[in-house]
RODO-2510 file (C-alpha; in nm, 4 decimals, decimal comma):
residues 543
     n   res          X          Y          Z
     1     m   -11,4576    10,5394   -19,2303
     2     v   -11,4892    10,3430   -18,9102
     3     v   -11,7795    10,4682   -18,7059
     4     l   -11,7826    10,4116   -18,3325
     5     v   -12,1384    10,3221   -18,2400
     6     k   -12,2383    10,4265   -17,8893
     7     k   -12,4374    10,1932   -17,6755
     8     y   -12,7484    10,3130   -17,5035
     9     g   -12,8209    10,5842   -17,7409
    10     l   -12,6992    10,4779   -17,8443
    11     g   -12,5902    10,7840   -17,6628
    12     l   -12,5030    10,7733   -17,2977
    13     d   -12,2446    11,0291   -17,2078
    14     d   -11,8863    10,9612   -17,1272
    15     s   -11,5616    11,1219   -17,2086
    16     e   -11,2948    10,8615   -17,1651
    17     g   -11,1387    10,5955   -17,3779
    18     r   -11,1649    10,4446   -17,7231
    19     g   -11,2663    10,0902   -17,7926
    20     e   -11,4522     9,8353   -17,9983
    21     v   -11,5763     9,9361   -18,3406
    22     v   -11,8493     9,8311   -18,5732
    23     h   -11,8402     9,8954   -18,9466
    24     l   -12,1548    10,0746   -19,0470
    25     k   -12,2141    10,3133   -19,3313
    26     p   -12,2430    10,6623   -19,1812
    27     a   -12,5054    10,9097   -19,2846
    28     k   -12,4150    11,1248   -19,5832
    29     i   -12,3074    11,4687   -19,4725
    30     v   -12,4036    11,7472   -19,7082
    31     s   -12,0965    11,9656   -19,7653
    32     s   -12,2670    12,3035   -19,7492
    33     i   -12,0455    12,4679   -19,4891
    34     p   -11,9377    12,8121   -19,6150
    35     e   -11,6297    12,8410   -19,3888
    36     r   -11,4182    12,5377   -19,3073
    37     v   -11,0671    12,4957   -19,1659
    38     l   -10,8941    12,1586   -19,1969
    39     i   -10,6659    12,0211   -18,9252
    40     l   -10,4165    11,7624   -19,0474
    41     d   -10,3636    11,5263   -18,7548
    42     f   -10,0083    11,4093   -18,6870
    43     g   -10,1006    11,2275   -18,3660
    44     s   -10,0985    11,5113   -18,1154
    45     q   -10,2885    11,4730   -17,7897
    46     y   -10,4029    11,8322   -17,8526
    47     t   -10,5514    11,7865   -18,2013
    48     q   -10,9101    11,7901   -18,0758
    49     v   -10,8280    12,0920   -17,8619
    50     i   -10,7207    12,2794   -18,1764
    51     a   -11,0508    12,1892   -18,3407
    52     r   -11,2480    12,3110   -18,0409
    53     r   -11,0601    12,6412   -18,0206
    54     i   -11,1293    12,7128   -18,3864
    55     r   -11,4977    12,6396   -18,3384
    56     e   -11,5029    12,8710   -18,0378
    57     a   -11,4127    13,1421   -18,2902
    58     k   -11,7334    13,0451   -18,4800
    59     v   -11,5476    12,8794   -18,7648
    60     f   -11,6206    12,5149   -18,8496
    61     s   -11,3132    12,2921   -18,8133
    62     e   -11,2650    11,9379   -18,9350
    63     i   -10,9899    11,6933   -18,8377
    64     v   -10,8530    11,4825   -19,1238
    65     p   -10,5646    11,2306   -19,1422
    66     h   -10,2275    11,3796   -19,2325
    67     t   -10,2268    11,1466   -19,5346
    68     i   -10,5100    11,3359   -19,7063
    69     s   -10,4332    11,4208   -20,0677
    70     a   -10,4131    11,7705   -20,2107
    71     k   -10,6993    11,6767   -20,4430
    72     k   -10,9271    11,5937   -20,1497
    73     v   -10,8237    11,9119   -19,9699
    74     l   -10,9268    12,1179   -20,2726
    75     a   -11,2592    11,9347   -20,2916
    76     l   -11,3368    12,0424   -19,9315
    77     r   -11,2591    12,4065   -20,0186
    78     p   -11,1098    12,5055   -19,6808
    79     k   -11,0341    12,8654   -19,5920
    80     g   -10,7258    12,7530   -19,4012
    81     i   -10,5190    12,4509   -19,2962
    82     v   -10,3627    12,3725   -18,9580
    83     l   -10,0862    12,1144   -18,9181
    84     s   -10,1074    11,9655   -18,5682
    85     g    -9,8270    11,8742   -18,3357
    86     g    -9,7253    11,5138   -18,2813
    87     p    -9,4990    11,2769   -18,0862
    88     a    -9,2615    11,1974   -18,3747
    89     s    -8,9409    11,3630   -18,4937
    90     v    -8,9342    11,4860   -18,8541
    91     y    -8,6098    11,2904   -18,8974
    92     g    -8,7455    10,9720   -18,7463
    93     k    -8,7481    10,6532   -18,9523
    94     n    -9,1274    10,6432   -18,9725
    95     a    -9,1917    11,0161   -18,9397
    96     p    -9,5415    11,1021   -19,0689
    97     k    -9,5424    11,3113   -19,3843
    98     m    -9,8059    11,4866   -19,5929
    99     d    -9,8782    11,5520   -19,9581
   100     r    -9,6302    11,8299   -20,0451
   101     k    -9,8694    11,9673   -20,3050
   102     i   -10,0835    12,0976   -20,0194
   103     f    -9,8180    12,3604   -19,9482
   104     h    -9,8695    12,5038   -20,2966
   105     l   -10,2498    12,5228   -20,3124
   106     g   -10,2527    12,8889   -20,2157
   107     i   -10,4432    12,8112   -19,8917
   108     p   -10,3129    12,9728   -19,5677
   109     i   -10,1306    12,7228   -19,3462
   110     l   -10,0470    12,7277   -18,9754
   111     g    -9,8009    12,4638   -18,8527
   112     i    -9,7935    12,3975   -18,4777
   113     c    -9,4919    12,2286   -18,3132
   114     y    -9,4350    11,9143   -18,5263
   115     g    -9,6413    12,0821   -18,7989
   116     m    -9,4004    12,3760   -18,8015
   117     q    -9,0932    12,1528   -18,8056
   118     l    -9,2372    11,9524   -19,0934
   119     l    -9,3073    12,2544   -19,3125
   120     v    -8,9620    12,3993   -19,2365
   121     k    -8,7990    12,0703   -19,3395
   122     e    -9,0139    12,0372   -19,6538
   123     f    -8,9158    12,3878   -19,7658
   124     g    -8,5449    12,3151   -19,7216
   125     g    -8,4708    12,4324   -19,3676
   126     q    -8,3107    12,2339   -19,0873
   127     v    -8,4506    12,0798   -18,7710
   128     a    -8,2358    11,9206   -18,5015
   129     r    -8,2694    11,7639   -18,1605
   130     g    -8,2554    12,0341   -17,8934
   131     t    -7,9892    12,0289   -17,6237
   132     r    -8,2724    11,9843   -17,3765
   133     r    -8,6449    11,9294   -17,4049
   134     e    -8,8388    12,2561   -17,3900
   135     y    -9,1492    12,1801   -17,1872
   136     g    -9,3687    12,4120   -16,9877
   137     r    -9,4120    12,7847   -16,9698
   138     g    -9,2002    13,0209   -17,1753
   139     i    -9,1871    13,3835   -17,2827
   140     l    -9,2396    13,4795   -17,6456
   141     r    -9,0740    13,8021   -17,7640
   142     r    -9,1834    13,9567   -18,0927
   143     k    -8,9148    14,0796   -18,3339
   144     r    -9,1341    14,2217   -18,6092
   145     a    -9,4981    14,2907   -18,6818
   146     c    -9,7166    14,0324   -18,8558
   147     p   -10,0934    13,9647   -18,8857
   148     l   -10,0700    13,6531   -18,6688
   149     l    -9,9617    13,8564   -18,3648
   150     d   -10,1689    14,1645   -18,4437
   151     r   -10,2916    14,3594   -18,1381
   152     l   -10,0911    14,1423   -17,9017
   153     p    -9,8184    14,2600   -17,6625
   154     n    -9,4543    14,2254   -17,7633
   155     r    -9,4001    13,9872   -17,4723
   156     l    -9,6337    13,6874   -17,4330
   157     e    -9,6552    13,3905   -17,1985
   158     i    -9,6748    13,0656   -17,3991
   159     w    -9,6645    12,6877   -17,3467
   160     n    -9,3945    12,4662   -17,4980
   161     s    -9,3808    12,0913   -17,5479
   162     h    -9,1094    11,9799   -17,7900
   163     g    -8,7726    11,8084   -17,8111
   164     d    -8,6696    11,9118   -18,1656
   165     r    -8,6107    12,2707   -18,2738
   166     v    -8,5614    12,4615   -18,5974
   167     t    -8,1928    12,5488   -18,6470
   168     r    -8,2034    12,7073   -18,9951
   169     l    -8,4929    12,8665   -19,1813
   170     p    -8,5698    12,7852   -19,5445
   171     r    -8,5202    13,0523   -19,8093
   172     g    -8,7986    13,3090   -19,8012
   173     f    -8,8973    13,2486   -19,4360
   174     v    -8,8422    13,5094   -19,1655
   175     s    -8,8358    13,4836   -18,7871
   176     v    -9,1200    13,6801   -18,6303
   177     a    -9,0705    13,5963   -18,2607
   178     t    -8,8315    13,4116   -18,0316
   179     t    -8,8239    13,2372   -17,6940
   180     e    -8,5290    13,1947   -17,4588
   181     n    -8,4494    12,8582   -17,6188
   182     s    -8,5608    12,9134   -17,9786
   183     p    -8,4670    13,1918   -18,2220
   184     y    -8,7479    13,0687   -18,4478
   185     a    -9,0535    13,0409   -18,2221
   186     v    -9,2781    13,2064   -18,4854
   187     v    -9,1827    13,1976   -18,8528
   188     r    -9,3533    13,3134   -19,1696
   189     k    -9,3446    13,3030   -19,5463
   190     g    -9,6409    13,4799   -19,7026
   191     d    -9,9553    13,3110   -19,5699
   192     i    -9,7634    13,0112   -19,4333
   193     y    -9,6873    13,0352   -19,0605
   194     g    -9,5171    12,8143   -18,8065
   195     l    -9,5409    12,8160   -18,4259
   196     q    -9,2967    12,6235   -18,2081
   197     f    -9,5345    12,6506   -17,9107
   198     h    -9,8984    12,5468   -17,8536
   199     p   -10,1513    12,8318   -17,8848
   200     e   -10,4461    12,5933   -17,8426
   201     v   -10,3851    12,5030   -17,4766
   202     s   -10,5155    12,7133   -17,1904
   203     h   -10,1584    12,7537   -17,0616
   204     t   -10,0999    12,9980   -17,3499
   205     p   -10,3255    13,2801   -17,2205
   206     k   -10,3417    13,4723   -17,5498
   207     g   -10,3457    13,1608   -17,7663
   208     q   -10,7093    13,2033   -17,8696
   209     r   -10,6277    13,5535   -17,9989
   210     i   -10,3425    13,4104   -18,2064
   211     l   -10,5723    13,1476   -18,3585
   212     g   -10,8380    13,4142   -18,4099
   213     n   -10,5904    13,6295   -18,6021
   214     f   -10,5051    13,3353   -18,8248
   215     l   -10,8730    13,2718   -18,8962
   216     t   -10,9851    13,6295   -18,9599
   217     k   -10,6820    13,8260   -19,0758
   218     i   -10,5049    13,5524   -19,2713
   219     c   -10,7782    13,3097   -19,3803
   220     g   -11,0477    13,5753   -19,4191
   221     c   -11,3086    13,3883   -19,2112
   222     r   -11,6131    13,5830   -19,0917
   223     g   -11,7033    13,3565   -18,7986
   224     i   -12,0567    13,2536   -18,8953
   225     w   -12,0628    12,8981   -18,7518
   226     t   -12,3289    12,9042   -18,4784
   227     m   -12,5488    12,6415   -18,3207
   228     g   -12,8519    12,8117   -18,4698
   229     s   -12,7094    12,7753   -18,8206
   230     f   -12,6079    12,4158   -18,7450
   231     l   -12,9558    12,3258   -18,6203
   232     k   -13,1245    12,4629   -18,9309
   233     k   -12,8848    12,2683   -19,1521
   234     a   -12,9096    11,9464   -18,9455
   235     v   -13,2905    11,9444   -18,9499
   236     a   -13,2887    11,9881   -19,3283
   237     e   -13,0385    11,7038   -19,3698
   238     v   -13,2417    11,4665   -19,1491
   239     r   -13,5545    11,5392   -19,3501
   240     e   -13,3666    11,4808   -19,6741
   241     q   -13,2169    11,1522   -19,5506
   242     v   -13,5251    11,0075   -19,3806
   243     g   -13,7908    11,1272   -19,6220
   244     t   -14,1211    10,9718   -19,5105
   245     g   -13,9488    10,6915   -19,3173
   246     r   -13,9543    10,6091   -18,9471
   247     v   -13,6651    10,6266   -18,7006
   248     i   -13,5913    10,4451   -18,3734
   249     l   -13,3576    10,5864   -18,1108
   250     g   -13,2205    10,4376   -17,7905
   251     l   -13,2870    10,7176   -17,5420
   252     s   -13,0634    10,7117   -17,2366
   253     g   -13,1540    11,0325   -17,0607
   254     g   -12,7996    11,1593   -17,1130
   255     v   -12,7183    11,4795   -17,2977
   256     d   -12,6221    11,3287   -17,6339
   257     s   -12,9195    11,1028   -17,6928
   258     s   -13,1610    11,3590   -17,5449
   259     v   -13,0467    11,6360   -17,7776
   260     a   -13,0466    11,3933   -18,0707
   261     a   -13,4050    11,2969   -17,9838
   262     a   -13,5190    11,6588   -17,9597
   263     l   -13,3530    11,7454   -18,2915
   264     l   -13,5050    11,4443   -18,4659
   265     y   -13,8468    11,5220   -18,3219
   266     r   -13,8266    11,8735   -18,4653
   267     a   -13,7341    11,7247   -18,8019
   268     i   -13,9798    11,4325   -18,8317
   269     g   -14,2201    11,4571   -18,5362
   270     s   -14,4143    11,1444   -18,4411
   271     r   -14,2222    10,9289   -18,6892
   272     l   -13,9505    10,9072   -18,4205
   273     r   -13,9820    10,6154   -18,1764
   274     c   -13,7661    10,6250   -17,8598
   275     i   -13,6701    10,3191   -17,6536
   276     f   -13,5410    10,3604   -17,2985
   277     v   -13,3775    10,0571   -17,1351
   278     d   -13,3783    10,0433   -16,7557
   279     n   -13,0800     9,8196   -16,6816
   280     g   -13,0884     9,8582   -16,3035
   281     l   -12,7619    10,0545   -16,3120
   282     l   -12,9099    10,4026   -16,3417
   283     r   -12,9062    10,7015   -16,1092
   284     k   -13,1843    10,7594   -15,8575
   285     d   -13,5191    10,8519   -16,0192
   286     e   -13,3644    10,8315   -16,3696
   287     v   -13,6616    10,6512   -16,5247
   288     a   -13,9140    10,8936   -16,3774
   289     s   -13,7103    11,1892   -16,5028
   290     v   -13,6974    11,0588   -16,8606
   291     k   -14,0708    10,9843   -16,8580
   292     r   -14,1454    11,3317   -16,7276
   293     i   -13,9288    11,5231   -16,9736
   294     f   -13,9879    11,3219   -17,2900
   295     g   -14,3140    11,1446   -17,2262
   296     k   -14,5439    11,3780   -17,0371
   297     h   -14,4187    11,7192   -17,1513
   298     r   -14,2910    11,6520   -17,5016
   299     h   -14,5289    11,3766   -17,6052
   300     f   -14,2595    11,1553   -17,7584
   301     n   -14,3386    10,8013   -17,8657
   302     l   -14,1451    10,6624   -17,5683
   303     t   -14,1264    10,2982   -17,4630
   304     v   -13,9560    10,2038   -17,1337
   305     i   -13,8152     9,8501   -17,1090
   306     d   -13,7680     9,7127   -16,7562
   307     a   -13,4628     9,4873   -16,7938
   308     r   -13,3209     9,5262   -16,4433
   309     a   -13,3444     9,1584   -16,3537
   310     r   -13,1763     9,0500   -16,6796
   311     f   -12,8738     9,2757   -16,6372
   312     l   -12,8204     9,2037   -16,2688
   313     r   -12,8474     8,8298   -16,3317
   314     r   -12,5758     8,8507   -16,5984
   315     l   -12,3532     9,0605   -16,3709
   316     r   -12,3853     8,8447   -16,0623
   317     g   -12,0410     8,7738   -15,9150
   318     v   -11,8542     8,9718   -16,1850
   319     s   -11,5904     9,2101   -16,0478
   320     d   -11,3526     9,2652   -16,3431
   321     p   -11,4364     9,6053   -16,4995
   322     e   -11,3699     9,4941   -16,8574
   323     r   -11,6030     9,1958   -16,8152
   324     k   -11,8672     9,4252   -16,6684
   325     r   -11,8543     9,6505   -16,9760
   326     k   -11,8725     9,3643   -17,2214
   327     i   -12,1594     9,1916   -17,0400
   328     i   -12,3587     9,5149   -17,0157
   329     g   -12,2898     9,5969   -17,3793
   330     r   -12,3934     9,2565   -17,5118
   331     e   -12,7072     9,2445   -17,2982
   332     f   -12,8088     9,5910   -17,4049
   333     i   -12,7810     9,4910   -17,7694
   334     h   -13,0065     9,1898   -17,7081
   335     v   -13,2648     9,3939   -17,5170
   336     f   -13,2650     9,6784   -17,7658
   337     n   -13,2910     9,4410   -18,0599
   338     e   -13,5894     9,2620   -17,9042
   339     a   -13,7615     9,5905   -17,8225
   340     s   -13,7022     9,7367   -18,1680
   341     k   -13,8759     9,4395   -18,3297
   342     k   -14,1877     9,5230   -18,1314
   343     v   -14,2067     9,9000   -18,0971
   344     g   -13,9865     9,9883   -18,3937
   345     r   -14,1647     9,7710   -18,6463
   346     g   -14,1639     9,9392   -18,9844
   347     a   -13,8679    10,1656   -18,9014
   348     q   -13,6116    10,2176   -19,1740
   349     f   -13,3524    10,4093   -18,9702
   350     l   -13,1605    10,3842   -18,6434
   351     a   -13,0607    10,7145   -18,4817
   352     q   -12,7855    10,7596   -18,2265
   353     g   -12,6095    11,0391   -18,0426
   354     t   -12,2653    10,9876   -18,1954
   355     l   -12,0385    11,2902   -18,1431
   356     y   -11,7439    11,4166   -18,3448
   357     p   -11,4686    11,2662   -18,1220
   358     d   -11,6203    10,9207   -18,1893
   359     v   -11,5917    10,9436   -18,5675
   360     i   -11,2462    11,0973   -18,5927
   361     e   -11,0077    10,8396   -18,7337
   362     s   -10,7296    10,7715   -18,4854
   363     v   -10,3727    10,8275   -18,6024
   364     p   -10,1541    10,5233   -18,5188
   365     i    -9,8211    10,7048   -18,4766
   366     a    -9,5574    10,5549   -18,2503
   367     g    -9,5436    10,7414   -17,9225
   368     n    -9,8944    10,8794   -17,9578
   369     p   -10,0146    10,9392   -17,5993
   370     a   -10,3765    10,8917   -17,7055
   371     s   -10,3451    10,5144   -17,6842
   372     l   -10,6130    10,2810   -17,5546
   373     i   -10,6481    10,3021   -17,1777
   374     k   -10,9632    10,0927   -17,1492
   375     s   -11,2605     9,9969   -17,3584
   376     h   -11,4890    10,2913   -17,4229
   377     h   -11,7842    10,2832   -17,1843
   378     n   -12,0334    10,3399   -17,4652
   379     v   -11,8760    10,1722   -17,7636
   380     g   -12,0041     9,8517   -17,9115
   381     g   -12,2193     9,7588   -18,2053
   382     l   -12,5607     9,6465   -18,3147
   383     p   -12,6140     9,3167   -18,4918
   384     k   -12,5473     9,3358   -18,8647
   385     r   -12,8825     9,1708   -18,9267
   386     m   -13,0487     9,4960   -18,8270
   387     k   -13,0808     9,6363   -19,1798
   388     l   -13,1356     9,9963   -19,0842
   389     g   -12,9943    10,3200   -19,2183
   390     l   -12,7893    10,5191   -18,9696
   391     v   -12,8945    10,8716   -18,8689
   392     e   -12,6376    11,0681   -18,6670
   393     p   -12,7469    11,4310   -18,6472
   394     l   -12,4772    11,5292   -18,3929
   395     r   -12,1757    11,3626   -18,5513
   396     q   -12,0164    11,6969   -18,6404
   397     l   -12,0286    11,8327   -18,2847
   398     f   -11,8228    11,8288   -17,9661
   399     k   -11,9938    11,7870   -17,6276
   400     d   -12,0127    12,1579   -17,5433
   401     e   -12,1674    12,2278   -17,8834
   402     v   -12,4288    11,9585   -17,8225
   403     r   -12,5286    12,1336   -17,5011
   404     k   -12,5715    12,4609   -17,6909
   405     v   -12,7922    12,2898   -17,9484
   406     g   -13,0005    12,1454   -17,6652
   407     a   -13,0512    12,4949   -17,5254
   408     v   -13,1577    12,6233   -17,8681
   409     l   -13,4055    12,3346   -17,8891
   410     g   -13,5560    12,4367   -17,5557
   411     l   -13,4555    12,1353   -17,3452
   412     p   -13,4557    12,2083   -16,9696
   413     k   -13,1308    12,3085   -16,8015
   414     e   -13,1351    11,9974   -16,5837
   415     m   -13,1092    11,7885   -16,9016
   416     v   -12,8812    12,0036   -17,1179
   417     w   -12,6232    12,0701   -16,8482
   418     r   -12,6382    11,7430   -16,6579
   419     q   -12,3016    11,5862   -16,5954
   420     p   -12,1656    11,2977   -16,8063
   421     f   -12,2620    10,9490   -16,6937
   422     p   -12,0773    10,6311   -16,8023
   423     g   -12,2493    10,3836   -17,0346
   424     p   -12,2262    10,0931   -16,7862
   425     g   -12,3757    10,3276   -16,5278
   426     l   -12,3219    10,2543   -16,1600
   427     a   -12,1561     9,9225   -16,2476
   428     v   -11,8214    10,1021   -16,2917
   429     r   -11,8733    10,3119   -15,9791
   430     c   -11,9544    10,0103   -15,7638
   431     l   -11,6109     9,8506   -15,7363
   432     g   -11,5973     9,4747   -15,7125
   433     a   -11,8843     9,2330   -15,7666
   434     i   -12,2233     9,3837   -15,8473
   435     e   -12,5001     9,3280   -15,5939
   436     e   -12,8424     9,4913   -15,5822
   437     q   -12,7925     9,6036   -15,2206
   438     k   -12,4585     9,7669   -15,3005
   439     l   -12,6139     9,9460   -15,5977
   440     s   -12,8926    10,0748   -15,3743
   441     i   -12,6398    10,2104   -15,1225
   442     l   -12,4381    10,3785   -15,3965
   443     r   -12,7507    10,5227   -15,5620
   444     e   -12,8557    10,6944   -15,2384
   445     a   -12,5069    10,8297   -15,1696
   446     d   -12,4727    10,9611   -15,5240
   447     a   -12,8127    11,1337   -15,5003
   448     i   -12,6922    11,3232   -15,1918
   449     v   -12,3800    11,4367   -15,3806
   450     v   -12,5967    11,5701   -15,6642
   451     e   -12,8415    11,7405   -15,4257
   452     e   -12,5696    11,9188   -15,2292
   453     m   -12,3736    12,0185   -15,5392
   454     k   -12,6854    12,1730   -15,6920
   455     a   -12,7927    12,3429   -15,3700
   456     s   -12,4490    12,5039   -15,3337
   457     g   -12,4302    12,6145   -15,6982
   458     w   -12,1269    12,3948   -15,7682
   459     y   -12,2985    12,1289   -15,9813
   460     y   -12,2940    12,3291   -16,3047
   461     r   -11,9441    12,4647   -16,2382
   462     v   -11,7659    12,1287   -16,2563
   463     w   -11,7344    11,8532   -16,5163
   464     q   -11,8394    11,5632   -16,2941
   465     s   -11,9199    11,4996   -15,9288
   466     f   -12,0201    11,1574   -15,8025
   467     a   -11,9741    10,8886   -15,5372
   468     v   -11,7808    10,5632   -15,5797
   469     l   -11,8563    10,2637   -15,3568
   470     l   -11,5233    10,1149   -15,2526
   471     p   -11,4624     9,7390   -15,2178
   472     c   -11,3696     9,7666   -14,8522
   473     r   -11,5230     9,8187   -14,5095
   474     s   -11,3923    10,0147   -14,2169
   475     v   -11,4522    10,0497   -13,8434
   476     g   -11,6660    10,3408   -13,7261
   477     v   -11,8653    10,4612   -13,4262
   478     m   -12,2338    10,5556   -13,4425
   479     g   -12,4449    10,6153   -13,1331
   480     d   -12,1673    10,4825   -12,9081
   481     e   -12,1730    10,1565   -13,1004
   482     r   -11,9037    10,0057   -13,3161
   483     t   -11,9825     9,9788   -13,6887
   484     y   -11,8053     9,7962   -13,9660
   485     d   -11,9504     9,9393   -14,2875
   486     n   -11,8761    10,0516   -14,6408
   487     a   -11,6716    10,3501   -14,7525
   488     v   -11,7397    10,5772   -15,0489
   489     a   -11,5031    10,8052   -15,2368
   490     l   -11,6137    11,1481   -15,3516
   491     r   -11,4885    11,2286   -15,7016
   492     v   -11,5234    11,5881   -15,8279
   493     v   -11,3259    11,7038   -16,1315
   494     e   -11,3070    12,0009   -16,3626
   495     s   -11,2370    11,9555   -16,7328
   496     k   -11,3203    12,1011   -17,0727
   497     d   -11,3654    11,7782   -17,2655
   498     g   -11,2747    11,4892   -17,0351
   499     m   -10,9400    11,4305   -17,2070
   500     t   -10,7588    11,5792   -16,9067
   501     a   -10,9033    11,6692   -16,5687
   502     d   -10,8073    11,8076   -16,2299
   503     w   -10,9734    11,7570   -15,8940
   504     v   -11,1852    12,0456   -15,7696
   505     r   -11,1021    12,2267   -15,4462
   506     l   -11,4535    12,2364   -15,3011
   507     p   -11,5200    12,4513   -14,9920
   508     g   -11,4655    12,2653   -14,6677
   509     d   -11,8167    12,3294   -14,5401
   510     l   -11,9658    12,1740   -14,8573
   511     l   -11,7453    11,8671   -14,8236
   512     g   -11,8505    11,8407   -14,4619
   513     r   -12,2222    11,8542   -14,5462
   514     i   -12,1867    11,5869   -14,8126
   515     s   -11,9934    11,3583   -14,5786
   516     n   -12,2271    11,4108   -14,2848
   517     r   -12,5412    11,3509   -14,4884
   518     i   -12,4079    11,0338   -14,6510
   519     c   -12,2937    10,8847   -14,3196
   520     n   -12,6149    10,9831   -14,1397
   521     e   -12,8709    10,9100   -14,4113
   522     v   -12,7343    10,6135   -14,6061
   523     k   -12,7493    10,2939   -14,4058
   524     g   -12,4364    10,0883   -14,4675
   525     i   -12,1836    10,3718   -14,5030
   526     n   -11,9694    10,5071   -14,2228
   527     r   -11,6794    10,6715   -14,4072
   528     v   -11,6354    10,9220   -14,6946
   529     v   -11,2955    10,9873   -14,8534
   530     l   -11,1950    11,2469   -15,1147
   531     d   -11,0231    11,1532   -15,4413
   532     i   -10,7599    11,4223   -15,5143
   533     s   -10,5949    11,2625   -15,8196
   534     s   -10,5860    11,4274   -16,1627
   535     k   -10,6154    11,2795   -16,5112
   536     p   -10,3488    11,1790   -16,5964
   537     p   -10,2230    10,9773   -16,4115
   538     a   -10,5673    10,8629   -16,2966
   539     t   -10,8823    10,8454   -16,5086
   540     i   -11,2037    11,0235   -16,4156
   541     e   -11,3972    10,7034   -16,3514
   542     w   -11,2440    10,4448   -16,1198
   543     e   -11,3156    10,1528   -16,3527
***
């Protein structure tokens, strides 16, 4: 499997993009999970959402390629199987298929959208192009009782996103519910179910109940996957893998690497060595915060490397965002490698805060909307000459699950619930060429945003809130004098996982305080604008 290795952690936090890869042998995962549901990925933009919804029901979910064999499915001993949606048509020339033997393993199956159309076709039914694309909200009307819709009203609001539709059911299948455009919106044959709509998205209000019914009433899951049970298992696995060896970890101060560090420390104690690289692109007081939390209070073996001059020298005059990322990534590798030779001497393992979305194999299906937008902020690779084993204690978790583990480990709220921060740091929030003075201006403005968001109680209610220094100047008036200074954009978004996002409607008085403080307190800024674009079409970060 291709493992995406995060820089700086290598574990700084970010939620956008996919990018460069490095081939490293991942840590062996002990398959001791009592309840597991497999999700066969057919290229849907919602596949990870399905996985998250199942885990919210306290059942462990795992995304696998749709090409997985029936033999491998049996070896994983899942309690249920979900077939995801996808951008293809089942009658397309290169339509993705699956091992038909999986249908006959006696394991409950739930097909969603493309997954439903595929199972209908494989069992002998018919699927055809609809007269019009069914996209958006719809009303589901139940025709007969079934466990999947147990304790749900006969009329449900649901979310559609499909162009094909089932026109004839296979022998043995029955229609359970309909929509205005589909007589076969929910179909069933024994423990095999199909849904023409998407229960996993928030636009289907009762979708979580539908998935919950599939897990408990059809698959027989008890819902025993908790972060407490994960932590106990993860600590045991780290101890088994590392033995009496030593581990080095690039600590960034972000959520992922911080939780990874705390987990590793619980497992192996002082045999963990943390390296923190100050690249000059960090938030205000970032170094002091990391020293306070991990050095003074937790007594970690922490080494701070001051590499500010090196990074800024390499970035001088560079304005292209892709070049910025690559320069920062390469320089970090050099700095980390040099530091590890000194403070990590004798270490046998490299730890990093890799999360589950980074190790899921992408599905290259034509039309897949999850295509590369830009290089991942945190993705790169360490030199192959570093002959170290790889320890990734969080590689089974999504971001929200990592936060819960951090809380169980006793990390402070300010660390566990801090907002994501891009790997290249302020370099991708300072548009245009990087200069130390511009970074200083941005750092002060961003600190005011954080202070006001926390003081108002909004900081922990949103996904991200930050300032962006724009590559332009504008005319202003201060103290009856004309100014010609920089402008910053305020970016505040809400999201569940960073895959999609919407701008937050902050109260006007809060926006006013942020703007007034920035213009009055940060020398060099005379204008604040508000970014009201969603993702898509925009991304969360500007670069």
